[in-house]
C-alpha positions as CSV (number, residue, x, y, z in Angstrom):
1,M,-51.7,69.9,23.9
2,N,-49.5,72.3,22.0
3,T,-45.8,72.1,22.0
4,R,-43.3,74.2,20.0
5,T,-40.0,72.4,19.2
6,T,-37.2,74.2,17.3
7,S,-34.7,72.4,15.2
8,P,-32.0,73.9,13.1
9,K,-34.1,73.3,10.0
10,A,-37.6,74.3,11.0
11,A,-39.9,75.5,13.8
12,V,-42.2,72.5,14.5
13,T,-45.5,72.9,16.3
14,I,-47.3,69.8,17.6
15,D,-51.0,70.1,18.4
16,A,-54.3,68.2,18.2
17,L,-55.8,67.7,14.8
18,Q,-58.4,70.3,14.0
19,P,-61.6,70.0,11.8
20,S,-60.0,72.1,9.1
21,D,-57.1,69.6,8.8
22,Y,-59.2,66.9,7.1
23,A,-57.8,67.2,3.6
24,A,-54.2,67.3,4.7
25,W,-54.7,64.5,7.2
26,Q,-56.4,62.3,4.6
27,R,-53.5,62.9,2.2
28,L,-51.0,61.9,4.9
29,G,-53.1,59.0,6.1
30,A,-53.3,57.7,2.5
31,G,-49.5,58.0,2.2
32,Y,-49.0,56.1,5.4
33,N,-51.3,53.3,4.2
34,R,-49.6,53.2,0.7
35,F,-46.3,52.7,2.5
36,Y,-47.8,49.5,4.1
37,E,-49.4,48.5,0.8
38,R,-53.0,49.1,1.9
39,E,-55.8,51.0,0.3
40,F,-59.0,52.1,2.0
41,P,-62.1,53.7,0.5
42,Q,-62.9,57.3,1.2
43,A,-65.6,56.1,3.6
44,T,-63.0,54.6,5.9
45,Y,-61.1,57.8,6.1
46,A,-64.3,59.7,6.8
47,R,-65.3,57.3,9.6
48,T,-61.8,57.4,11.1
49,W,-61.8,61.2,11.0
50,Q,-65.2,61.3,12.8
51,R,-63.8,59.1,15.5
52,L,-60.7,61.3,15.9
53,M,-62.8,64.4,16.1
54,Q,-65.2,62.9,18.6
55,G,-62.4,61.6,20.8
56,D,-63.8,58.1,20.4
57,G,-60.9,56.3,22.2
58,I,-58.4,57.3,19.5
59,H,-56.3,60.5,19.5
60,G,-54.6,62.3,16.7
61,L,-51.8,64.9,16.6
62,A,-50.5,67.1,13.9
63,A,-46.9,68.2,13.2
64,R,-46.9,71.6,11.5
65,V,-44.2,73.7,10.0
66,D,-45.2,77.3,9.3
67,G,-48.8,76.3,9.9
68,Q,-48.7,73.5,7.2
69,L,-49.7,70.0,8.4
70,L,-46.8,67.8,7.4
71,G,-46.9,64.9,9.9
72,I,-49.5,62.9,11.8
73,T,-49.7,60.4,14.5
74,H,-52.6,58.4,16.0
75,Y,-52.5,56.8,19.4
76,L,-54.8,55.1,21.9
77,F,-54.7,53.7,25.4
78,Q,-55.5,50.0,26.0
79,P,-56.0,47.9,29.1
80,S,-53.1,45.8,30.3
81,I,-53.4,42.7,32.4
82,W,-50.4,43.4,34.6
83,S,-50.4,47.2,34.8
84,A,-52.3,50.4,34.3
85,D,-53.5,51.1,30.7
86,V,-50.6,51.4,28.2
87,C,-50.3,53.7,25.3
88,Y,-50.1,52.3,21.7
89,L,-48.8,54.7,19.0
90,Q,-50.6,53.1,16.1
91,D,-49.7,55.4,13.1
92,L,-46.9,57.8,12.5
93,F,-46.3,59.5,9.1
94,V,-44.4,62.5,7.9
95,D,-44.6,63.9,4.4
96,E,-41.6,62.7,2.4
97,A,-40.4,66.3,1.7
98,A,-40.4,67.2,5.4
99,R,-38.5,64.2,6.7
100,G,-35.3,64.9,8.6
101,Q,-36.6,68.0,10.3
102,G,-37.5,66.5,13.6
103,L,-41.3,66.1,13.1
104,A,-41.5,62.4,13.8
105,Q,-39.5,62.7,17.0
106,A,-41.5,65.7,18.1
107,L,-44.7,63.7,17.5
108,I,-43.4,60.7,19.5
109,E,-42.4,63.0,22.4
110,Q,-45.8,64.6,22.5
111,V,-47.5,61.1,22.6
112,A,-45.1,60.2,25.4
113,N,-46.2,63.4,27.2
114,A,-49.8,62.3,26.8
115,A,-49.0,58.8,28.1
116,R,-47.2,60.2,31.2
117,A,-50.1,62.6,31.9
118,R,-52.5,59.6,31.8
119,G,-50.2,57.5,34.1
120,A,-49.4,54.9,31.5
121,P,-46.4,52.9,32.4
122,K,-45.5,52.1,28.8
123,L,-45.6,53.6,25.3
124,Y,-45.0,51.2,22.4
125,W,-45.4,50.9,18.6
126,L,-44.7,48.5,15.8
127,T,-43.0,49.0,12.4
128,H,-42.0,46.8,9.6
129,R,-38.5,45.4,9.8
130,D,-37.7,46.9,6.4
131,N,-38.7,50.4,7.5
132,T,-35.0,51.3,7.9
133,R,-35.3,55.1,7.9
134,A,-37.9,55.1,10.7
135,R,-36.0,52.4,12.6
136,G,-33.0,54.7,12.7
137,L,-35.1,57.2,14.7
138,Y,-36.8,54.5,16.8
139,D,-33.5,52.9,17.7
140,R,-32.4,56.3,19.1
141,V,-35.5,57.2,21.1
142,A,-36.8,53.8,22.2
143,M,-35.7,50.2,23.0
144,H,-36.4,47.2,20.8
145,H,-37.0,44.2,23.1
146,G,-37.0,41.5,20.3
147,F,-40.7,40.7,20.3
148,I,-42.2,39.3,17.1
149,R,-45.8,39.9,16.1
150,Y,-48.2,37.3,14.7
151,D,-51.5,38.0,13.1
152,Y,-54.2,35.3,13.3
153,A,-56.8,35.6,10.5
154,L,-60.3,35.9,11.8
155,G,-62.2,35.9,8.5
């Protein structure tokens, strides 16, 4: 999976995360988690990276500009009761300095391509209602159907 998208600001390449991407991926992943006010120990990043590299049901893509990893996304396929497996885009994060160059949209489009290739009837994701910058993009490329998420504490 390797796509080259050109925008007026930068040439963006979207491809699979590579073993050599760990340090940059961890930095971006930590930035994503800080945005959502979460902190994880290094062991969590190491375990998640191993799963991504093994293809353990989760997939990761990189957005690169001039070979530099500046954006990431993680996605997975999950069973659906009423249809074929659906695609859930779980994480999407672009380095603050690289925002506005089309990286996030290119990542979403590449996940959509993977979902189509797998025969998934739906690609969806969640974001916080206050994530106004991202929602500006999401409102352009997808449809918000008004669903509200609830989390039931299990422990």
